[in-house]
C-alpha positions in Angstrom: -47.2 23.3 34.9 -45.1 20.0 35.7 -43.5 17.4 33.6 -44.7 14.4 35.9 -44.9 11.3 33.8 -48.3 9.9 33.0 -49.4 6.6 34.4 -49.0 4.9 31.0 -45.0 6.4 31.1 -44.7 5.1 34.6 -46.1 2.0 34.0 -43.8 1.6 30.6 -41.1 2.4 32.8 -41.7 -0.4 35.4 -42.0 -2.9 32.4 -38.7 -1.7 31.1 -37.2 -2.0 34.4 -38.7 -5.7 34.9 -37.3 -6.7 31.4 -33.9 -5.5 32.5 -33.9 -8.4 34.8 -33.7 -11.0 31.8 -30.3 -11.9 30.7 -29.2 -13.4 27.7 -27.5 -16.9 28.7 -24.6 -16.3 26.2 -23.4 -13.2 27.7 -23.9 -11.1 30.8 -26.2 -8.4 29.3 -29.9 -7.7 29.9 -32.1 -8.2 26.9 -33.4 -4.5 27.0 -29.6 -3.2 26.8 -28.5 -5.8 24.3 -31.0 -4.2 21.9 -33.3 -7.2 21.5 -36.6 -5.1 22.6 -37.7 -2.8 19.6 -40.8 -1.5 21.4 -42.9 -1.7 24.7 -46.2 -0.3 23.8 -49.0 0.1 26.4 -52.9 0.2 25.6 -55.5 2.1 27.5 -56.3 -1.2 29.0 -53.0 -1.6 30.3 -52.2 -4.3 27.9 -48.6 -4.3 27.2 -47.3 -5.7 23.7 -43.5 -5.9 23.6 -41.9 -6.1 20.0 -38.6 -8.0 20.4 -36.1 -10.0 18.2 -33.3 -12.5 19.0 -29.6 -12.3 18.0 -30.3 -14.8 15.5 -33.5 -17.2 14.3 -31.5 -20.1 15.2 -30.9 -18.7 18.9 -31.0 -21.8 21.4 -33.4 -19.7 23.7 -35.8 -18.9 20.9 -38.5 -20.4 23.0 -37.8 -19.6 26.4 -36.2 -15.8 26.4 -39.5 -14.4 24.8 -41.5 -16.2 27.2 -39.3 -15.2 30.2 -39.6 -11.5 28.7 -43.6 -12.0 28.7 -43.5 -13.4 32.1 -41.8 -10.5 33.8 -43.9 -7.9 32.1 -47.3 -9.8 33.2 -45.7 -9.7 36.8 -45.6 -6.1 36.8 -48.1 -4.3 39.1 -50.7 -2.6 36.9 -50.3 -4.6 33.8 -53.5 -6.4 32.7 -51.6 -8.5 30.3 -48.7 -8.9 28.1 -47.8 -10.3 24.8 -44.8 -10.7 22.6 -44.5 -10.1 18.9 -41.3 -11.7 17.8 -39.9 -10.0 14.7 -36.8 -10.6 12.5 -36.8 -7.2 10.8 -34.6 -5.3 11.2 -32.2 -7.9 11.9 -30.5 -7.5 15.2 -26.7 -6.5 15.2 -24.2 -5.2 17.9 -24.8 -1.7 17.0 -28.2 -2.0 18.7 -26.7 -2.5 22.1 -26.9 0.5 24.5 -23.5 2.0 25.4 -23.9 0.4 28.8 -24.1 -3.1 27.2 -20.8 -2.3 25.1 -18.9 -1.1 28.2 -20.1 -4.3 30.4 -18.9 -6.6 27.5 -15.7 -4.8 27.2 -15.1 -5.0 31.2 -15.9 -8.7 31.3 -14.0 -9.6 28.1 -17.1 -11.0 26.3 -17.6 -10.1 22.6 -21.3 -10.7 22.2 -22.9 -13.7 20.7 -20.7 -16.2 19.1 -22.3 -15.6 15.6 -21.3 -12.1 15.7 -17.6 -12.5 16.7 -15.1 -11.8 14.2 -12.4 -14.2 15.3 -12.9 -18.0 14.4 -10.6 -19.3 17.0 -11.9 -21.2 19.8 -10.0 -23.8 21.9 -11.8 -26.1 24.4 -8.6 -27.6 25.4 -6.9 -26.1 28.5 -3.7 -24.4 27.7 -3.8 -24.8 24.1 -1.9 -21.9 22.4 -1.7 -23.0 18.9 -4.3 -21.9 16.3 -6.0 -24.2 13.8 -3.6 -25.1 10.8 -0.6 -24.7 13.1 1.4 -27.9 14.4 0.9 -28.8 17.6 3.6 -27.9 20.3 5.5 -30.7 22.2 
């Protein structure tokens, strides 16, 4: 008796590999490891249904990111069709990221999507070192 994966399991693995090529434009982590993909289901007719979320309902890529995930899933050899079910429950949070995603963010210095960051200080001015409320240095 061997533990060979079934055709559906092999197809699911190929779909997940394809999804891992889609990256959130805010941070250098693919949407699968970011935890945005909740489920990948494949029926007997090789139709793929992907249940996913976004980091926030107001995500600037709310239209394009699910469409890209659907596109790459459809392009996997053996997939008859793919559809996306965009859901908001459970609400995404940083704990849903894979360990690899957390390590990548630590390595690159990214802290995740802006709305999940705990610090409120952001400076778009070069060499600005004072924080809001501090007097400008001269």
